[in-house]
N, CA, C and O atoms as a GROMACS GRO file, in nm:
protein
  312
    1MET      N    1  -1.170   3.003   0.431
    1MET     CA    2  -1.219   2.960   0.560
    1MET      C    3  -1.256   3.082   0.644
    1MET      O    4  -1.182   3.181   0.648
    2ALA      N    5  -1.370   3.075   0.709
    2ALA     CA    6  -1.420   3.186   0.790
    2ALA      C    7  -1.341   3.198   0.920
    2ALA      O    8  -1.281   3.102   0.967
    3MET      N    9  -1.343   3.316   0.975
    3MET     CA   10  -1.278   3.342   1.103
    3MET      C   11  -1.373   3.304   1.216
    3MET      O   12  -1.491   3.338   1.211
    4GLN      N   13  -1.324   3.235   1.314
    4GLN     CA   14  -1.404   3.193   1.427
    4GLN      C   15  -1.427   3.308   1.526
    4GLN      O   16  -1.342   3.396   1.541
    5ALA      N   17  -1.542   3.307   1.592
    5ALA     CA   18  -1.577   3.411   1.689
    5ALA      C   19  -1.471   3.425   1.798
    5ALA      O   20  -1.438   3.536   1.839
    6ALA      N   21  -1.418   3.313   1.844
    6ALA     CA   22  -1.317   3.317   1.951
    6ALA      C   23  -1.191   3.390   1.904
    6ALA      O   24  -1.126   3.458   1.984
    7GLU      N   25  -1.155   3.374   1.778
    7GLU     CA   26  -1.037   3.442   1.725
    7GLU      C   27  -1.061   3.592   1.713
    7GLU      O   28  -0.972   3.671   1.742
    8ILE      N   29  -1.181   3.632   1.672
    8ILE     CA   30  -1.216   3.774   1.666
    8ILE      C   31  -1.205   3.834   1.805
    8ILE      O   32  -1.146   3.940   1.824
    9GLU      N   33  -1.263   3.766   1.902
    9GLU     CA   34  -1.260   3.814   2.040
    9GLU      C   35  -1.117   3.824   2.092
    9GLU      O   36  -1.083   3.923   2.157
   10ARG      N   37  -1.034   3.724   2.064
   10ARG     CA   38  -0.896   3.724   2.111
   10ARG      C   39  -0.818   3.843   2.054
   10ARG      O   40  -0.744   3.910   2.126
   11MET      N   41  -0.836   3.869   1.925
   11MET     CA   42  -0.762   3.978   1.860
   11MET      C   43  -0.803   4.114   1.918
   11MET      O   44  -0.719   4.201   1.940
   12ILE      N   45  -0.932   4.131   1.940
   12ILE     CA   46  -0.980   4.257   1.999
   12ILE      C   47  -0.928   4.270   2.142
   12ILE      O   48  -0.884   4.377   2.183
   13LYS      N   49  -0.935   4.162   2.217
   13LYS     CA   50  -0.890   4.163   2.357
   13LYS      C   51  -0.740   4.192   2.367
   13LYS      O   52  -0.695   4.259   2.460
   14ASP      N   53  -0.662   4.141   2.271
   14ASP     CA   54  -0.518   4.169   2.269
   14ASP      C   55  -0.492   4.319   2.255
   14ASP      O   56  -0.399   4.373   2.317
   15ALA      N   57  -0.573   4.386   2.173
   15ALA     CA   58  -0.555   4.530   2.150
   15ALA      C   59  -0.619   4.615   2.259
   15ALA      O   60  -0.568   4.723   2.291
   16LEU      N   61  -0.730   4.567   2.315
   16LEU     CA   62  -0.804   4.641   2.418
   16LEU      C   63  -0.828   4.549   2.538
   16LEU      O   64  -0.936   4.493   2.552
   17PRO      N   65  -0.727   4.533   2.622
   17PRO     CA   66  -0.736   4.436   2.732
   17PRO      C   67  -0.855   4.456   2.827
   17PRO      O   68  -0.900   4.360   2.889
   18ASP      N   69  -0.904   4.580   2.840
   18ASP     CA   70  -1.015   4.604   2.932
   18ASP      C   71  -1.152   4.576   2.869
   18ASP      O   72  -1.255   4.584   2.936
   19ALA      N   73  -1.153   4.542   2.741
   19ALA     CA   74  -1.279   4.531   2.666
   19ALA      C   75  -1.367   4.416   2.715
   19ALA      O   76  -1.321   4.307   2.747
   20LEU      N   77  -1.496   4.446   2.720
   20LEU     CA   78  -1.599   4.345   2.735
   20LEU      C   79  -1.652   4.323   2.595
   20LEU      O   80  -1.693   4.419   2.529
   21ILE      N   81  -1.653   4.200   2.549
   21ILE     CA   82  -1.683   4.172   2.409
   21ILE      C   83  -1.792   4.065   2.399
   21ILE      O   84  -1.786   3.961   2.464
   22GLU      N   85  -1.890   4.095   2.317
   22GLU     CA   86  -1.994   3.996   2.285
   22GLU      C   87  -1.993   3.979   2.133
   22GLU      O   88  -2.013   4.075   2.059
   23ILE      N   89  -1.971   3.857   2.088
   23ILE     CA   90  -1.971   3.826   1.945
   23ILE      C   91  -2.098   3.748   1.914
   23ILE      O   92  -2.126   3.646   1.978
   24ILE      N   93  -2.174   3.795   1.816
   24ILE     CA   94  -2.300   3.733   1.778
   24ILE      C   95  -2.289   3.687   1.634
   24ILE      O   96  -2.258   3.767   1.545
   25ASP      N   97  -2.315   3.558   1.609
   25ASP     CA   98  -2.317   3.504   1.474
   25ASP      C   99  -2.454   3.535   1.415
   25ASP      O  100  -2.553   3.471   1.453
   26LEU      N  101  -2.462   3.631   1.325
   26LEU     CA  102  -2.589   3.682   1.276
   26LEU      C  103  -2.668   3.584   1.190
   26LEU      O  104  -2.791   3.587   1.189
   27ARG      N  105  -2.599   3.497   1.119
   27ARG     CA  106  -2.667   3.405   1.028
   27ARG      C  107  -2.644   3.259   1.062
   27ARG      O  108  -2.700   3.170   0.997
   28GLY      N  109  -2.563   3.233   1.162
   28GLY     CA  110  -2.532   3.095   1.197
   28GLY      C  111  -2.437   3.029   1.098
   28GLY      O  112  -2.423   2.907   1.098
   29ASP      N  113  -2.372   3.110   1.014
   29ASP     CA  114  -2.283   3.055   0.912
   29ASP      C  115  -2.135   3.076   0.943
   29ASP      O  116  -2.049   3.035   0.865
   30GLY      N  117  -2.105   3.139   1.057
   30GLY     CA  118  -1.966   3.165   1.093
   30GLY      C  119  -1.898   3.264   1.001
   30GLY      O  120  -1.775   3.270   0.996
   31ASP      N  121  -1.976   3.343   0.928
   31ASP     CA  122  -1.919   3.436   0.832
   31ASP      C  123  -1.975   3.577   0.845
   31ASP      O  124  -1.921   3.671   0.787
   32HIS      N  125  -2.083   3.593   0.921
   32HIS     CA  126  -2.147   3.724   0.940
   32HIS      C  127  -2.168   3.745   1.090
   32HIS      O  128  -2.253   3.681   1.152
   33TYR      N  129  -2.090   3.836   1.147
   33TYR     CA  130  -2.092   3.858   1.291
   33TYR      C  131  -2.131   4.001   1.326
   33TYR      O  132  -2.123   4.093   1.244
   34LYS      N  133  -2.173   4.016   1.450
   34LYS     CA  134  -2.186   4.147   1.513
   34LYS      C  135  -2.102   4.141   1.638
   34LYS      O  136  -2.106   4.042   1.711
   35ALA      N  137  -2.027   4.246   1.664
   35ALA     CA  138  -1.947   4.256   1.786
   35ALA      C  139  -1.994   4.377   1.865
   35ALA      O  140  -2.000   4.488   1.812
   36VAL      N  141  -2.026   4.354   1.992
   36VAL     CA  142  -2.060   4.461   2.084
   36VAL      C  143  -1.940   4.473   2.177
   36VAL      O  144  -1.909   4.379   2.251
   37ILE      N  145  -1.874   4.587   2.174
   37ILE     CA  146  -1.748   4.604   2.247
   37ILE      C  147  -1.758   4.724   2.339
   37ILE      O  148  -1.789   4.835   2.295
   38THR      N  149  -1.732   4.701   2.466
   38THR     CA  150  -1.733   4.807   2.566
   38THR      C  151  -1.590   4.823   2.618
   38THR      O  152  -1.529   4.727   2.665
   39SER      N  153  -1.537   4.945   2.607
   39SER     CA  154  -1.399   4.969   2.650
   39SER      C  155  -1.378   5.115   2.689
   39SER      O  156  -1.429   5.206   2.624
   40GLY      N  157  -1.303   5.135   2.794
   40GLY     CA  158  -1.263   5.268   2.835
   40GLY      C  159  -1.169   5.334   2.734
   40GLY      O  160  -1.154   5.456   2.734
   41ALA      N  161  -1.106   5.253   2.649
   41ALA     CA  162  -1.015   5.307   2.548
   41ALA      C  163  -1.088   5.392   2.445
   41ALA      O  164  -1.024   5.468   2.371
   42PHE      N  165  -1.220   5.382   2.439
   42PHE     CA  166  -1.299   5.462   2.345
   42PHE      C  167  -1.324   5.604   2.394
   42PHE      O  168  -1.375   5.688   2.320
   43GLU      N  169  -1.290   5.631   2.519
   43GLU     CA  170  -1.312   5.764   2.579
   43GLU      C  171  -1.247   5.872   2.493
   43GLU      O  172  -1.129   5.862   2.459
   44GLY      N  173  -1.324   5.975   2.458
   44GLY     CA  174  -1.273   6.088   2.381
   44GLY      C  175  -1.262   6.063   2.232
   44GLY      O  176  -1.218   6.150   2.158
   45LYS      N  177  -1.302   5.945   2.187
   45LYS     CA  178  -1.295   5.910   2.045
   45LYS      C  179  -1.436   5.914   1.986
   45LYS      O  180  -1.532   5.876   2.052
   46ASN      N  181  -1.447   5.959   1.861
   46ASN     CA  182  -1.577   5.952   1.796
   46ASN      C  183  -1.601   5.810   1.745
   46ASN      O  184  -1.511   5.726   1.750
   47ARG      N  185  -1.720   5.783   1.696
   47ARG     CA  186  -1.757   5.648   1.654
   47ARG      C  187  -1.664   5.595   1.545
   47ARG      O  188  -1.626   5.477   1.548
   48ILE      N  189  -1.627   5.679   1.451
   48ILE     CA  190  -1.536   5.635   1.342
   48ILE      C  191  -1.401   5.595   1.400
   48ILE      O  192  -1.346   5.492   1.362
   49GLN      N  193  -1.348   5.674   1.490
   49GLN     CA  194  -1.219   5.642   1.552
   49GLN      C  195  -1.228   5.513   1.633
   49GLN      O  196  -1.134   5.433   1.633
   50GLN      N  197  -1.339   5.493   1.702
   50GLN     CA  198  -1.358   5.369   1.778
   50GLN      C  199  -1.357   5.248   1.685
   50GLN      O  200  -1.292   5.148   1.714
   51HIS      N  201  -1.428   5.258   1.574
   51HIS     CA  202  -1.433   5.147   1.479
   51HIS      C  203  -1.297   5.124   1.414
   51HIS      O  204  -1.259   5.009   1.390
   52GLN      N  205  -1.224   5.231   1.388
   52GLN     CA  206  -1.089   5.217   1.333
   52GLN      C  207  -0.998   5.141   1.430
   52GLN      O  208  -0.911   5.065   1.387
   53MET      N  209  -1.018   5.162   1.559
   53MET     CA  210  -0.940   5.090   1.659
   53MET      C  211  -0.967   4.939   1.649
   53MET      O  212  -0.875   4.858   1.661
   54ILE      N  213  -1.092   4.903   1.626
   54ILE     CA  214  -1.128   4.762   1.613
   54ILE      C  215  -1.072   4.704   1.484
   54ILE      O  216  -1.017   4.593   1.484
   55TYR      N  217  -1.085   4.778   1.373
   55TYR     CA  218  -1.029   4.730   1.247
   55TYR      C  219  -0.878   4.708   1.259
   55TYR      O  220  -0.825   4.610   1.207
   56ALA      N  221  -0.810   4.799   1.328
   56ALA     CA  222  -0.666   4.784   1.348
   56ALA      C  223  -0.635   4.658   1.429
   56ALA      O  224  -0.539   4.586   1.401
   57ALA      N  225  -0.718   4.631   1.529
   57ALA     CA  226  -0.700   4.512   1.612
   57ALA      C  227  -0.715   4.384   1.531
   57ALA      O  228  -0.654   4.282   1.562
   58LEU      N  229  -0.797   4.390   1.426
   58LEU     CA  230  -0.823   4.272   1.343
   58LEU      C  231  -0.716   4.252   1.235
   58LEU      O  232  -0.725   4.159   1.156
   59LYS      N  233  -0.618   4.339   1.232
   59LYS     CA  234  -0.497   4.324   1.152
   59LYS      C  235  -0.521   4.286   1.006
   59LYS      O  236  -0.463   4.190   0.956
   60GLY      N  237  -0.607   4.361   0.939
   60GLY     CA  238  -0.627   4.340   0.796
   60GLY      C  239  -0.717   4.224   0.758
   60GLY      O  240  -0.730   4.193   0.639
   61ASN      N  241  -0.779   4.159   0.854
   61ASN     CA  242  -0.866   4.045   0.822
   61ASN      C  243  -1.005   4.086   0.774
   61ASN      O  244  -1.076   4.004   0.715
   62MET      N  245  -1.044   4.212   0.798
   62MET     CA  246  -1.175   4.257   0.750
   62MET      C  247  -1.180   4.253   0.598
   62MET      O  248  -1.087   4.297   0.530
   63GLY      N  249  -1.290   4.200   0.546
   63GLY     CA  250  -1.307   4.194   0.402
   63GLY      C  251  -1.238   4.076   0.337
   63GLY      O  252  -1.255   4.052   0.217
   64GLY      N  253  -1.160   4.004   0.414
   64GLY     CA  254  -1.092   3.884   0.363
   64GLY      C  255  -1.143   3.763   0.437
   64GLY      O  256  -1.253   3.713   0.410
   65VAL      N  257  -1.064   3.716   0.531
   65VAL     CA  258  -1.102   3.602   0.613
   65VAL      C  259  -1.230   3.634   0.691
   65VAL      O  260  -1.315   3.547   0.711
   66LEU      N  261  -1.241   3.756   0.735
   66LEU     CA  262  -1.360   3.801   0.808
   66LEU      C  263  -1.448   3.878   0.710
   66LEU      O  264  -1.420   3.993   0.677
   67HIS      N  265  -1.552   3.812   0.664
   67HIS     CA  266  -1.635   3.867   0.556
   67HIS      C  267  -1.718   3.988   0.602
   67HIS      O  268  -1.716   4.092   0.536
   68ALA      N  269  -1.791   3.974   0.713
   68ALA     CA  270  -1.881   4.082   0.756
   68ALA      C  271  -1.882   4.092   0.909
   68ALA      O  272  -1.900   3.992   0.979
   69LEU      N  273  -1.862   4.212   0.957
   69LEU     CA  274  -1.864   4.236   1.101
   69LEU      C  275  -1.932   4.370   1.128
   69LEU      O  276  -1.878   4.476   1.096
   70ALA      N  277  -2.050   4.364   1.187
   70ALA     CA  278  -2.118   4.486   1.232
   70ALA      C  279  -2.062   4.521   1.368
   70ALA      O  280  -2.046   4.434   1.454
   71LEU      N  281  -2.032   4.648   1.388
   71LEU     CA  282  -1.972   4.691   1.515
   71LEU      C  283  -2.067   4.780   1.594
   71LEU      O  284  -2.135   4.867   1.540
   72GLU      N  285  -2.070   4.756   1.724
   72GLU     CA  286  -2.136   4.845   1.818
   72GLU      C  287  -2.035   4.869   1.930
   72GLU      O  288  -2.000   4.777   2.003
   73THR      N  289  -1.990   4.993   1.942
   73THR     CA  290  -1.892   5.027   2.044
   73THR      C  291  -1.957   5.110   2.152
   73THR      O  292  -2.044   5.194   2.125
   74ARG      N  293  -1.914   5.086   2.274
   74ARG     CA  294  -1.973   5.155   2.391
   74ARG      C  295  -1.864   5.190   2.490
   74ARG      O  296  -1.759   5.127   2.496
   75LEU      N  297  -1.893   5.293   2.569
   75LEU     CA  298  -1.810   5.327   2.684
   75LEU      C  299  -1.867   5.256   2.806
   75LEU      O  300  -1.988   5.234   2.812
   76PRO      N  301  -1.783   5.220   2.902
   76PRO     CA  302  -1.836   5.159   3.025
   76PRO      C  303  -1.930   5.256   3.096
   76PRO      O  304  -1.913   5.377   3.090
   77ALA      N  305  -2.029   5.200   3.164
   77ALA     CA  306  -2.122   5.282   3.243
   77ALA      C  307  -2.046   5.347   3.358
   77ALA      O  308  -1.959   5.285   3.419
   78SER      N  309  -2.080   5.469   3.386
   78SER     CA  310  -2.013   5.541   3.495
   78SER      C  311  -2.072   5.503   3.627
   78SER      O  312  -2.029   5.554   3.731
   0.00000   0.00000   0.00000
């Protein structure tokens, strides 16, 4: 069973409470998503570290219940 967009958003929000999150279903199949995440927690982190933070928030669901997730991470506008 695929992971629902609301569950992805909840898990990320639990780890990054300040995050603004947009989840896009890329194929309309509930199995291929893109997440655009804006958070101050990314400050001072490179792109790999930012993505690792998101993978950690998803608690091992990547590649299993969550088949595909493209990530775009951003810092809040100053």
